[in-house]
C-alpha positions in Angstrom: 10.4 -11.3 1.7 9.0 -9.5 4.7 7.4 -11.4 7.5 4.7 -10.0 9.9 5.3 -11.5 13.3 2.5 -11.2 15.8 2.5 -12.4 19.4 -1.0 -13.2 20.8 -1.2 -13.8 24.5 -4.7 -15.7 24.5 -6.9 -17.0 27.2 -8.3 -19.9 25.4 -6.3 -21.2 22.4 -9.4 -23.1 20.9 -11.5 -20.1 21.1 -9.0 -17.8 19.6 -8.2 -20.3 16.8 -11.8 -20.2 15.7 -11.7 -16.5 15.1 -8.4 -16.8 13.5 -9.7 -19.4 11.1 -12.4 -17.1 10.2 -9.9 -14.7 8.9 -11.7 -11.4 9.9 -8.9 -9.2 8.5 -8.9 -10.9 5.1 -5.4 -12.3 5.1 -6.3 -14.8 2.3 -6.9 -11.8 0.0 -4.1 -9.4 1.4 -1.2 -11.1 -0.5 -0.1 -13.3 2.6 2.1 -15.9 0.8 2.2 -18.2 3.8 0.8 -18.2 7.3 2.4 -20.2 10.2 0.9 -20.4 13.7 3.1 -21.5 16.7 2.3 -22.1 20.3 5.0 -21.7 23.1 6.1 -25.2 24.3 5.9 -24.0 27.8 2.7 -21.9 27.7 0.0 -23.1 25.3 -1.7 -19.7 25.5 1.2 -17.8 24.1 0.7 -17.9 20.3 2.9 -16.6 17.6 1.8 -15.9 14.1 4.1 -15.4 11.0 2.7 -14.1 7.9 5.0 -13.7 4.8 4.4 -11.0 2.1 6.5 -10.0 -0.9 6.5 -6.4 0.0 6.9 -4.3 3.2 4.0 -2.3 1.8 1.7 -5.3 1.8 2.6 -6.4 5.3 2.0 -2.9 6.7 -1.3 -2.5 5.0 -2.4 -5.9 6.3 -1.1 -5.0 9.9 -3.1 -1.7 9.8 -6.3 -3.5 8.7 -5.7 -6.0 11.4 -5.4 -3.5 14.1 -8.5 -1.5 13.0 -10.8 -4.4 11.9 -9.8 -7.0 14.6 -7.8 -5.7 17.5 -9.6 -2.6 18.1 -13.0 -4.3 17.6 -14.3 -6.0 20.7 -17.1 -7.6 18.6 -14.4 -9.5 16.8 -11.7 -10.4 19.4 -14.0 -10.0 22.5 -12.3 -11.2 25.6 -9.9 -13.7 24.0 -6.7 -12.0 24.7 -5.0 -11.6 28.1 -3.0 -8.6 27.0 -2.6 -6.6 23.8 -1.0 -8.4 20.9 2.5 -7.3 19.6 3.6 -7.0 16.0 6.7 -6.2 13.9 7.6 -6.5 10.3 10.8 -8.4 9.7 12.8 -8.3 6.5 14.5 -11.6 5.4 18.1 -11.0 4.7 19.5 -14.5 4.7 18.3 -18.0 4.7 20.1 -21.3 5.1 19.3 -25.1 5.0 15.9 -25.5 3.3 14.3 -28.5 5.1 12.8 -31.1 2.6 9.0 -31.2 2.9 
C-alpha cells in the first residue's frame, strides 16, 4: 500500500473543503482506495490529506494530475492556500493494532 500525504496550509478551511469535495483532480476515478482529511488540533487551517493507493505508480500519476490541474491552476485553487502544498508518497512497511470500526 502506498499513501500520498499532502499538507495544505489553507486560509479558510470551509472554502478549501468545498473545492476538495468537488474532486477537481478526479481522485474518485484515480484508484484512491481511501481518503482521510485531518486538521491540526492547534491550527485549524493546517490540513493534512492521506490518500491510499495500491501502487506507487497510481499515487504518482494522481499527484502529477493534482499538481497540473489543481495546484498550478489559479482558477481552481484561487487564493485558498497561504503557502504551497507539500506532498510525499509513503510506502507502508508495517501495521499494528487494527482498531475496531
